[in-house]
PDB file of N, CA, C and O in Angstrom:
ATOM      1  N   MET A   1     148.703  67.705 -62.338  1.00  0.00           N
ATOM      2  CA  MET A   1     148.388  66.722 -63.682  1.00  0.00           C
ATOM      3  C   MET A   1     147.929  67.786 -64.909  1.00  0.00           C
ATOM      4  O   MET A   1     148.141  67.655 -66.115  1.00  0.00           O
ATOM      5  N   ALA A   2     147.279  68.808 -64.260  1.00  0.00           N
ATOM      6  CA  ALA A   2     146.684  69.881 -65.682  1.00  0.00           C
ATOM      7  C   ALA A   2     147.780  69.766 -66.815  1.00  0.00           C
ATOM      8  O   ALA A   2     147.623  69.105 -67.842  1.00  0.00           O
ATOM      9  N   LEU A   3     148.899  70.487 -66.500  1.00  0.00           N
ATOM     10  CA  LEU A   3     150.232  70.349 -67.309  1.00  0.00           C
ATOM     11  C   LEU A   3     150.349  68.873 -67.813  1.00  0.00           C
ATOM     12  O   LEU A   3     150.028  69.104 -68.979  1.00  0.00           O
ATOM     13  N   PHE A   4     150.484  68.062 -67.796  1.00  0.00           N
ATOM     14  CA  PHE A   4     150.700  67.061 -68.211  1.00  0.00           C
ATOM     15  C   PHE A   4     149.319  66.427 -69.444  1.00  0.00           C
ATOM     16  O   PHE A   4     149.392  65.772 -70.484  1.00  0.00           O
ATOM     17  N   ASP A   5     148.459  66.865 -68.872  1.00  0.00           N
ATOM     18  CA  ASP A   5     146.969  66.390 -69.453  1.00  0.00           C
ATOM     19  C   ASP A   5     147.281  67.758 -70.794  1.00  0.00           C
ATOM     20  O   ASP A   5     147.370  67.371 -71.960  1.00  0.00           O
ATOM     21  N   SER A   6     147.422  69.281 -70.488  1.00  0.00           N
ATOM     22  CA  SER A   6     147.599  69.523 -72.057  1.00  0.00           C
ATOM     23  C   SER A   6     148.686  68.812 -72.784  1.00  0.00           C
ATOM     24  O   SER A   6     148.428  68.352 -73.896  1.00  0.00           O
ATOM     25  N   VAL A   7     149.838  68.679 -72.290  1.00  0.00           N
ATOM     26  CA  VAL A   7     150.657  68.345 -72.982  1.00  0.00           C
ATOM     27  C   VAL A   7     150.371  66.669 -73.998  1.00  0.00           C
ATOM     28  O   VAL A   7     150.846  66.331 -75.082  1.00  0.00           O
ATOM     29  N   ILE A   8     149.507  66.015 -73.155  1.00  0.00           N
ATOM     30  CA  ILE A   8     149.375  64.720 -73.915  1.00  0.00           C
ATOM     31  C   ILE A   8     148.259  65.121 -74.970  1.00  0.00           C
ATOM     32  O   ILE A   8     148.209  64.590 -76.079  1.00  0.00           O
ATOM     33  N   ALA A   9     147.478  65.978 -74.597  1.00  0.00           N
ATOM     34  CA  ALA A   9     146.435  66.558 -75.475  1.00  0.00           C
ATOM     35  C   ALA A   9     147.150  67.081 -76.921  1.00  0.00           C
ATOM     36  O   ALA A   9     146.972  66.890 -78.125  1.00  0.00           O
ATOM     37  N   GLU A  10     147.754  67.594 -76.351  1.00  0.00           N
ATOM     38  CA  GLU A  10     148.482  68.554 -77.737  1.00  0.00           C
ATOM     39  C   GLU A  10     149.277  67.470 -78.693  1.00  0.00           C
ATOM     40  O   GLU A  10     149.153  67.481 -79.918  1.00  0.00           O
ATOM     41  N   PHE A  11     150.107  66.536 -77.982  1.00  0.00           N
ATOM     42  CA  PHE A  11     150.952  65.765 -78.737  1.00  0.00           C
ATOM     43  C   PHE A  11     149.744  64.819 -79.246  1.00  0.00           C
ATOM     44  O   PHE A  11     149.746  64.830 -80.477  1.00  0.00           O
ATOM     45  N   GLY A  12     148.768  64.048 -78.753  1.00  0.00           N
ATOM     46  CA  GLY A  12     147.907  63.578 -79.551  1.00  0.00           C
ATOM     47  C   GLY A  12     147.091  64.071 -80.354  1.00  0.00           C
ATOM     48  O   GLY A  12     146.334  63.275 -80.910  1.00  0.00           O
ATOM     49  N   SER A  13     146.982  65.428 -80.659  1.00  0.00           N
ATOM     50  CA  SER A  13     146.204  65.836 -81.553  1.00  0.00           C
ATOM     51  C   SER A  13     147.001  66.479 -82.482  1.00  0.00           C
ATOM     52  O   SER A  13     146.446  66.950 -83.475  1.00  0.00           O
ATOM     53  N   ARG A  14     148.435  66.610 -82.321  1.00  0.00           N
ATOM     54  CA  ARG A  14     149.288  67.010 -83.382  1.00  0.00           C
ATOM     55  C   ARG A  14     150.044  65.924 -84.209  1.00  0.00           C
ATOM     56  O   ARG A  14     150.704  66.222 -85.204  1.00  0.00           O
ATOM     57  N   PHE A  15     149.918  64.696 -83.761  1.00  0.00           N
ATOM     58  CA  PHE A  15     150.420  63.313 -84.414  1.00  0.00           C
ATOM     59  C   PHE A  15     149.305  62.430 -84.827  1.00  0.00           C
ATOM     60  O   PHE A  15     149.561  61.390 -85.434  1.00  0.00           O
ATOM     61  N   GLY A  16     147.969  62.798 -84.517  1.00  0.00           N
ATOM     62  CA  GLY A  16     147.260  62.068 -84.663  1.00  0.00           C
ATOM     63  C   GLY A  16     147.084  60.750 -83.464  1.00  0.00           C
ATOM     64  O   GLY A  16     146.220  59.906 -83.699  1.00  0.00           O
ATOM     65  N   LEU A  17     147.563  60.677 -82.746  1.00  0.00           N
ATOM     66  CA  LEU A  17     147.366  59.806 -81.512  1.00  0.00           C
ATOM     67  C   LEU A  17     146.306  59.453 -80.826  1.00  0.00           C
ATOM     68  O   LEU A  17     146.012  58.375 -80.310  1.00  0.00           O
ATOM     69  N   GLY A  18     145.757  60.460 -80.866  1.00  0.00           N
ATOM     70  CA  GLY A  18     144.672  60.215 -79.622  1.00  0.00           C
ATOM     71  C   GLY A  18     144.794  59.874 -78.824  1.00  0.00           C
ATOM     72  O   GLY A  18     145.807  60.352 -78.315  1.00  0.00           O
ATOM     73  N   ALA A  19     144.147  58.951 -78.012  1.00  0.00           N
ATOM     74  CA  ALA A  19     144.059  58.436 -76.558  1.00  0.00           C
ATOM     75  C   ALA A  19     145.069  57.226 -76.142  1.00  0.00           C
ATOM     76  O   ALA A  19     145.155  56.581 -75.097  1.00  0.00           O
ATOM     77  N   LYS A  20     145.920  57.159 -77.564  1.00  0.00           N
ATOM     78  CA  LYS A  20     147.616  56.611 -77.093  1.00  0.00           C
ATOM     79  C   LYS A  20     148.275  57.413 -76.843  1.00  0.00           C
ATOM     80  O   LYS A  20     149.367  56.935 -76.536  1.00  0.00           O
ATOM     81  N   ALA A  21     148.264  58.972 -76.753  1.00  0.00           N
ATOM     82  CA  ALA A  21     149.411  59.462 -76.569  1.00  0.00           C
ATOM     83  C   ALA A  21     149.740  59.675 -75.265  1.00  0.00           C
ATOM     84  O   ALA A  21     150.937  59.910 -75.100  1.00  0.00           O
ATOM     85  N   GLY A  22     148.891  59.668 -74.034  1.00  0.00           N
ATOM     86  CA  GLY A  22     149.754  59.393 -72.817  1.00  0.00           C
ATOM     87  C   GLY A  22     150.040  57.888 -72.626  1.00  0.00           C
ATOM     88  O   GLY A  22     150.725  57.678 -71.625  1.00  0.00           O
ATOM     89  N   SER A  23     149.679  56.741 -73.353  1.00  0.00           N
ATOM     90  CA  SER A  23     150.720  55.924 -72.713  1.00  0.00           C
ATOM     91  C   SER A  23     152.322  56.056 -73.595  1.00  0.00           C
ATOM     92  O   SER A  23     153.414  55.898 -73.050  1.00  0.00           O
ATOM     93  N   LEU A  24     152.145  56.320 -74.780  1.00  0.00           N
ATOM     94  CA  LEU A  24     153.606  56.677 -75.307  1.00  0.00           C
ATOM     95  C   LEU A  24     154.450  57.737 -74.462  1.00  0.00           C
ATOM     96  O   LEU A  24     155.656  57.589 -74.267  1.00  0.00           O
ATOM     97  N   ILE A  25     153.710  58.826 -73.976  1.00  0.00           N
ATOM     98  CA  ILE A  25     153.953  59.778 -73.057  1.00  0.00           C
ATOM     99  C   ILE A  25     154.938  58.716 -71.993  1.00  0.00           C
ATOM    100  O   ILE A  25     156.128  58.408 -72.060  1.00  0.00           O
ATOM    101  N   ALA A  26     154.145  58.439 -71.279  1.00  0.00           N
ATOM    102  CA  ALA A  26     154.482  57.632 -70.143  1.00  0.00           C
ATOM    103  C   ALA A  26     155.574  56.821 -70.607  1.00  0.00           C
ATOM    104  O   ALA A  26     156.527  56.666 -69.843  1.00  0.00           O
ATOM    105  N   GLU A  27     155.584  56.302 -71.697  1.00  0.00           N
ATOM    106  CA  GLU A  27     156.859  54.992 -71.726  1.00  0.00           C
ATOM    107  C   GLU A  27     158.051  55.855 -72.464  1.00  0.00           C
ATOM    108  O   GLU A  27     159.039  55.127 -72.563  1.00  0.00           O
ATOM    109  N   VAL A  28     158.254  56.973 -72.934  1.00  0.00           N
ATOM    110  CA  VAL A  28     159.081  57.940 -73.275  1.00  0.00           C
ATOM    111  C   VAL A  28     159.962  58.396 -71.846  1.00  0.00           C
ATOM    112  O   VAL A  28     161.179  58.490 -71.690  1.00  0.00           O
ATOM    113  N   ILE A  29     159.174  58.565 -71.174  1.00  0.00           N
ATOM    114  CA  ILE A  29     159.235  59.327 -69.675  1.00  0.00           C
ATOM    115  C   ILE A  29     160.210  58.174 -68.854  1.00  0.00           C
ATOM    116  O   ILE A  29     161.303  58.336 -68.312  1.00  0.00           O
ATOM    117  N   ARG A  30     159.470  57.100 -68.971  1.00  0.00           N
ATOM    118  CA  ARG A  30     160.133  55.678 -68.619  1.00  0.00           C
ATOM    119  C   ARG A  30     161.426  55.533 -68.919  1.00  0.00           C
ATOM    120  O   ARG A  30     162.348  55.586 -68.105  1.00  0.00           O
ATOM    121  N   LEU A  31     161.535  55.314 -70.307  1.00  0.00           N
ATOM    122  CA  LEU A  31     163.268  55.586 -70.670  1.00  0.00           C
ATOM    123  C   LEU A  31     164.104  56.195 -70.523  1.00  0.00           C
ATOM    124  O   LEU A  31     165.279  55.853 -70.657  1.00  0.00           O
ATOM    125  N   MET A  32     163.607  57.467 -70.145  1.00  0.00           N
ATOM    126  CA  MET A  32     164.388  58.931 -70.081  1.00  0.00           C
ATOM    127  C   MET A  32     165.347  58.335 -68.867  1.00  0.00           C
ATOM    128  O   MET A  32     166.567  58.190 -68.802  1.00  0.00           O
ATOM    129  N   SER A  33     163.898  57.949 -67.606  1.00  0.00           N
ATOM    130  CA  SER A  33     164.584  58.366 -65.986  1.00  0.00           C
ATOM    131  C   SER A  33     165.418  56.568 -66.213  1.00  0.00           C
ATOM    132  O   SER A  33     166.068  56.387 -65.183  1.00  0.00           O
ATOM    133  N   ARG A  34     165.550  55.505 -67.021  1.00  0.00           N
ATOM    134  CA  ARG A  34     166.325  54.685 -66.902  1.00  0.00           C
ATOM    135  C   ARG A  34     167.381  54.863 -67.592  1.00  0.00           C
ATOM    136  O   ARG A  34     168.183  53.931 -67.523  1.00  0.00           O
ATOM    137  N   GLU A  35     167.693  55.799 -68.286  1.00  0.00           N
ATOM    138  CA  GLU A  35     168.818  55.732 -69.198  1.00  0.00           C
ATOM    139  C   GLU A  35     169.833  56.375 -68.616  1.00  0.00           C
ATOM    140  O   GLU A  35     169.495  57.398 -68.021  1.00  0.00           O
ATOM    141  N   PRO A  36     171.270  56.034 -68.589  1.00  0.00           N
ATOM    142  CA  PRO A  36     171.867  56.660 -67.534  1.00  0.00           C
ATOM    143  C   PRO A  36     172.461  58.319 -68.229  1.00  0.00           C
ATOM    144  O   PRO A  36     172.668  58.314 -69.442  1.00  0.00           O
ATOM    145  N   GLY A  37     172.590  59.004 -67.839  1.00  0.00           N
ATOM    146  CA  GLY A  37     172.790  60.146 -67.934  1.00  0.00           C
ATOM    147  C   GLY A  37     171.370  61.323 -68.134  1.00  0.00           C
ATOM    148  O   GLY A  37     171.419  62.524 -68.399  1.00  0.00           O
ATOM    149  N   GLY A  38     170.240  60.494 -67.907  1.00  0.00           N
ATOM    150  CA  GLY A  38     168.943  61.500 -67.702  1.00  0.00           C
ATOM    151  C   GLY A  38     168.744  61.479 -69.423  1.00  0.00           C
ATOM    152  O   GLY A  38     169.319  60.766 -70.245  1.00  0.00           O
ATOM    153  N   ILE A  39     167.773  62.470 -69.617  1.00  0.00           N
ATOM    154  CA  ILE A  39     167.378  63.178 -70.765  1.00  0.00           C
ATOM    155  C   ILE A  39     168.697  63.593 -71.565  1.00  0.00           C
ATOM    156  O   ILE A  39     168.578  63.674 -72.788  1.00  0.00           O
ATOM    157  N   ALA A  40     169.656  63.800 -71.126  1.00  0.00           N
ATOM    158  CA  ALA A  40     171.104  64.206 -71.894  1.00  0.00           C
ATOM    159  C   ALA A  40     171.238  62.600 -72.723  1.00  0.00           C
ATOM    160  O   ALA A  40     171.069  62.449 -73.933  1.00  0.00           O
ATOM    161  N   GLY A  41     171.566  61.539 -71.779  1.00  0.00           N
ATOM    162  CA  GLY A  41     171.852  60.336 -72.465  1.00  0.00           C
ATOM    163  C   GLY A  41     170.909  59.798 -73.270  1.00  0.00           C
ATOM    164  O   GLY A  41     171.324  59.227 -74.279  1.00  0.00           O
ATOM    165  N   PHE A  42     169.429  59.848 -73.024  1.00  0.00           N
ATOM    166  CA  PHE A  42     168.239  59.547 -74.068  1.00  0.00           C
ATOM    167  C   PHE A  42     168.588  60.190 -75.489  1.00  0.00           C
ATOM    168  O   PHE A  42     168.675  59.638 -76.586  1.00  0.00           O
ATOM    169  N   LEU A  43     168.810  61.912 -75.027  1.00  0.00           N
ATOM    170  CA  LEU A  43     168.876  62.264 -76.678  1.00  0.00           C
ATOM    171  C   LEU A  43     170.035  61.640 -77.310  1.00  0.00           C
ATOM    172  O   LEU A  43     169.844  61.403 -78.502  1.00  0.00           O
ATOM    173  N   ASN A  44     171.232  61.290 -76.840  1.00  0.00           N
ATOM    174  CA  ASN A  44     172.858  60.904 -77.550  1.00  0.00           C
ATOM    175  C   ASN A  44     172.157  59.739 -78.144  1.00  0.00           C
ATOM    176  O   ASN A  44     172.398  59.499 -79.327  1.00  0.00           O
ATOM    177  N   ARG A  45     171.211  58.874 -77.414  1.00  0.00           N
ATOM    178  CA  ARG A  45     171.065  57.416 -78.343  1.00  0.00           C
ATOM    179  C   ARG A  45     170.503  57.780 -79.560  1.00  0.00           C
ATOM    180  O   ARG A  45     170.742  57.140 -80.584  1.00  0.00           O
ATOM    181  N   PHE A  46     169.695  58.861 -79.535  1.00  0.00           N
ATOM    182  CA  PHE A  46     168.947  59.417 -81.077  1.00  0.00           C
ATOM    183  C   PHE A  46     170.132  59.690 -81.722  1.00  0.00           C
ATOM    184  O   PHE A  46     170.372  59.096 -82.773  1.00  0.00           O
ATOM    185  N   ARG A  47     170.889  60.462 -81.289  1.00  0.00           N
ATOM    186  CA  ARG A  47     172.218  60.881 -82.148  1.00  0.00           C
ATOM    187  C   ARG A  47     173.087  59.998 -82.673  1.00  0.00           C
ATOM    188  O   ARG A  47     173.584  60.134 -83.791  1.00  0.00           O
ATOM    189  N   SER A  48     173.387  58.758 -81.665  1.00  0.00           N
ATOM    190  CA  SER A  48     173.945  57.857 -82.164  1.00  0.00           C
ATOM    191  C   SER A  48     173.490  56.713 -82.709  1.00  0.00           C
ATOM    192  O   SER A  48     174.133  55.662 -82.716  1.00  0.00           O
ATOM    193  N   ALA A  49     172.287  56.878 -83.220  1.00  0.00           N
ATOM    194  CA  ALA A  49     171.192  55.907 -84.198  1.00  0.00           C
ATOM    195  C   ALA A  49     171.302  56.914 -85.476  1.00  0.00           C
ATOM    196  O   ALA A  49     170.568  56.639 -86.424  1.00  0.00           O
ATOM    197  N   GLY A  50     171.997  57.847 -85.571  1.00  0.00           N
ATOM    198  CA  GLY A  50     171.795  58.702 -86.574  1.00  0.00           C
ATOM    199  C   GLY A  50     170.375  59.344 -87.040  1.00  0.00           C
ATOM    200  O   GLY A  50     169.811  59.575 -88.110  1.00  0.00           O
ATOM    201  N   LEU A  51     170.120  59.497 -85.731  1.00  0.00           N
ATOM    202  CA  LEU A  51     168.639  60.546 -85.922  1.00  0.00           C
ATOM    203  C   LEU A  51     168.700  62.017 -85.170  1.00  0.00           C
ATOM    204  O   LEU A  51     167.833  62.525 -84.460  1.00  0.00           O
ATOM    205  N   ARG A  52     170.219  62.636 -85.613  1.00  0.00           N
ATOM    206  CA  ARG A  52     170.871  63.329 -85.077  1.00  0.00           C
ATOM    207  C   ARG A  52     169.880  64.847 -85.160  1.00  0.00           C
ATOM    208  O   ARG A  52     169.814  65.729 -84.304  1.00  0.00           O
ATOM    209  N   ALA A  53     169.131  64.770 -86.573  1.00  0.00           N
ATOM    210  CA  ALA A  53     168.160  66.102 -86.321  1.00  0.00           C
ATOM    211  C   ALA A  53     166.987  66.335 -85.292  1.00  0.00           C
ATOM    212  O   ALA A  53     166.620  67.389 -84.772  1.00  0.00           O
ATOM    213  N   SER A  54     166.462  64.945 -85.132  1.00  0.00           N
ATOM    214  CA  SER A  54     165.302  64.747 -84.826  1.00  0.00           C
ATOM    215  C   SER A  54     164.912  65.406 -83.175  1.00  0.00           C
ATOM    216  O   SER A  54     163.825  65.874 -82.834  1.00  0.00           O
ATOM    217  N   PRO A  55     166.035  65.281 -82.408  1.00  0.00           N
ATOM    218  CA  PRO A  55     165.907  65.803 -81.020  1.00  0.00           C
ATOM    219  C   PRO A  55     166.402  67.041 -80.791  1.00  0.00           C
ATOM    220  O   PRO A  55     166.539  67.471 -79.646  1.00  0.00           O
ATOM    221  N   THR A  56     166.738  67.772 -81.932  1.00  0.00           N
ATOM    222  CA  THR A  56     167.513  69.307 -81.503  1.00  0.00           C
ATOM    223  C   THR A  56     166.508  69.924 -81.527  1.00  0.00           C
ATOM    224  O   THR A  56     166.396  70.443 -80.416  1.00  0.00           O
ATOM    225  N   PRO A  57     165.635  70.202 -82.185  1.00  0.00           N
ATOM    226  CA  PRO A  57     164.334  71.014 -81.392  1.00  0.00           C
ATOM    227  C   PRO A  57     163.997  70.994 -80.633  1.00  0.00           C
ATOM    228  O   PRO A  57     163.483  72.068 -80.321  1.00  0.00           O
ATOM    229  N   TRP A  58     163.890  69.680 -79.382  1.00  0.00           N
ATOM    230  CA  TRP A  58     163.483  69.915 -78.240  1.00  0.00           C
ATOM    231  C   TRP A  58     164.154  70.517 -77.319  1.00  0.00           C
ATOM    232  O   TRP A  58     163.652  70.702 -76.210  1.00  0.00           O
TER     233      TRP A  58
END
């Protein structure tokens, strides 16, 4: 869990989410795991919504 703790702390700090970052990351992971095609399918939803540049750096 140390890896996730550091990711959550970094995300919370970088985007000013604080303690809410953990809940947000958990929800994103849940959405990715339910999406047909996994992570690629999740990122394709961004692209099809016109947010093509957003997931590119990921």
